[in-house]
C-alpha positions in Angstrom: 15.4 2.0 3.8 19.0 2.9 3.1 20.2 6.5 2.9 20.4 6.3 -0.9 16.9 5.0 -1.3 15.6 7.7 1.0 16.9 10.4 -1.4 15.8 8.9 -4.7 12.3 7.6 -3.6 9.3 8.5 -5.7 6.3 8.3 -3.4 2.5 8.2 -3.7 1.0 10.0 -0.7 -2.5 9.0 0.5 -4.7 9.2 3.6 -6.2 6.3 5.5 -8.5 7.8 8.2 -6.5 10.7 9.7 -3.1 9.0 9.0 -1.1 10.3 6.0 0.9 7.4 4.4 3.0 6.9 1.4 4.1 3.9 -0.8 6.9 3.6 -3.3 5.5 4.5 -6.8 7.3 1.5 -8.2 5.0 -0.7 -6.3 1.8 1.1 -7.5 0.3 -0.4 -10.6 -2.8 1.8 -10.7 -5.3 3.9 -8.7 -9.0 3.1 -9.1 -12.2 4.5 -7.6 -13.3 2.4 -4.6 -14.7 -0.7 -6.2 -17.5 -2.9 -4.8 -16.0 -6.2 -3.5 -17.2 -9.8 -3.4 -16.7 -11.1 0.1 -14.6 -14.3 0.5 -16.1 -16.7 3.0 -13.7 -17.5 5.8 -11.3 -14.6 4.9 -9.9 -12.6 7.8 -11.8 -9.3 8.5 -8.9 -7.2 7.0 -9.8 -8.6 3.6 -12.6 -6.7 2.0 -13.0 -9.2 -0.8 -12.2 -9.7 -4.4 -12.6 -7.3 -7.4 -12.3 -8.0 -11.1 -9.8 -5.6 -12.7 -9.9 -6.2 -16.4 -10.2 -10.0 -16.1 -7.8 -10.4 -13.2 -9.2 -11.2 -9.7 -7.5 -9.0 -7.1 -7.7 -9.4 -3.3 -8.6 -6.1 -1.7 -7.5 -5.2 1.8 -9.2 -2.6 4.0 -6.5 0.0 4.6 -7.8 1.1 8.0 -8.0 -2.5 9.3 -4.5 -3.4 8.0 -3.0 -0.4 9.8 -5.0 -1.1 13.0 -6.9 2.2 12.8 -10.4 3.0 13.9 -13.1 2.9 11.2 -13.2 6.1 9.2 -16.5 7.9 9.2 -18.3 7.6 5.8 -17.7 10.6 3.6 -20.4 13.2 3.4 -22.6 13.3 0.2 -21.1 16.7 -0.6 -17.6 15.2 -0.7 -18.6 13.1 -3.7 -15.9 10.5 -3.1 -15.9 7.2 -1.3 -12.1 6.8 -1.5 -9.8 4.9 -3.8 -8.4 1.4 -4.3 -4.7 1.4 -4.9 -3.6 -1.7 -6.9 -0.1 -2.7 -5.6 2.4 -5.1 -7.1 4.3 -7.2 -4.6 7.1 -9.5 -5.5 6.8 -12.9 -3.7 10.2 -14.4 -4.5 11.3 -17.0 -7.1 9.0 -18.9 -9.3 8.6 -22.6 -8.2 10.8 -24.9 -10.2 13.1 -22.0 -11.2 15.9 -23.4 -9.1 16.6 -20.0 -7.6 17.8 -18.7 -11.0 16.4 -15.2 -11.1 18.4 -14.0 -14.0 15.9 -14.9 -16.7 15.1 -11.4 -17.9 13.2 -10.5 -14.8 10.7 -13.4 -15.2 12.0 -15.2 -12.0 10.0 -13.1 -9.6 6.3 -13.8 -9.1 4.3 -10.6 -8.9 1.1 -10.6 -6.9 -1.5 -7.8 -7.3 -3.3 -6.7 -4.2 -5.8 -3.8 -3.7 -5.5 -1.4 -0.7 -8.4 0.9 0.2 -7.6 4.5 1.1 -9.7 7.5 1.9 -7.9 9.9 -0.4 -4.9 10.0 -2.8 -3.1 13.2 -2.0 0.0 13.6 -4.0 3.0 12.1 -5.8 6.4 13.2 -4.6 9.8 12.9 -6.3 12.9 12.4 -4.3 13.9 16.1 -3.9 10.4 17.3 -3.0 10.4 15.9 0.6 12.6 15.2 3.5 12.7 11.6 4.7 14.1 10.4 7.9 14.7 6.9 9.4 11.7 5.4 11.0 11.0 6.3 14.6 8.4 5.0 17.1 5.1 6.5 16.1 2.1 6.4 18.4 -0.5 4.0 17.1 1.6 2.6 14.2 3.6 -0.6 14.4 7.2 0.5 13.7 7.8 -2.7 11.7 5.4 -1.4 9.1 7.2 2.0 8.7 10.2 2.4 6.3 10.6 6.1 7.0 8.9 9.3 8.1 8.5 12.2 5.7 7.3 15.8 5.7 5.1 17.3 2.9 4.0 20.9 3.2 4.7 20.8 6.9 2.6 17.7 7.4 4.2 14.4 8.5 3.5 11.1 6.7 4.8 7.6 7.1 6.4 5.6 4.2 4.9 2.1 4.6 6.8 -1.1 4.2 4.1 -2.5 1.9 5.6 -6.0 1.9 5.7 -6.1 5.7 2.1 -4.8 5.9 0.5 -7.0 3.2 2.8 -10.0 3.1 1.2 -11.8 6.1 -2.3 -11.1 4.7 -1.3 -12.8 1.4 -0.1 -15.9 3.1 -3.1 -16.3 5.4 
């Protein structure tokens, strides 16, 4: 993340297990209640399966597995929530046969939808509401997956590099 993008970032803050994370709001298409998935035979364990979101099949990734965290305990019945699925849009480059000409009104980039399971969606922050710093080595988190570290109400969270986290899963 550059210094300018750190200042102007709008972030969705969520929790995966005990880890507070955030993603750039521009990559978030929607937030849905945790949806039942259809398992894909032969898919890696990080892939929970497929869901149908208004006629579009979306691959769903288990957030805790993607981040290498231990399994979260199931929520208590009193909590009333089983988490959420965040539908993210990832750009995957130029359309095949486009000859690298991306200047066609934004149609040159292929957008891929992917679901990411989280335990709780906590907040949405505008640029001035939080302090972000360059990434640092965090125990238990691969630094290549972290764009920055932020602070919200005195609590630290990591800003995920969603493309680095989910890109390898999309190609496997």
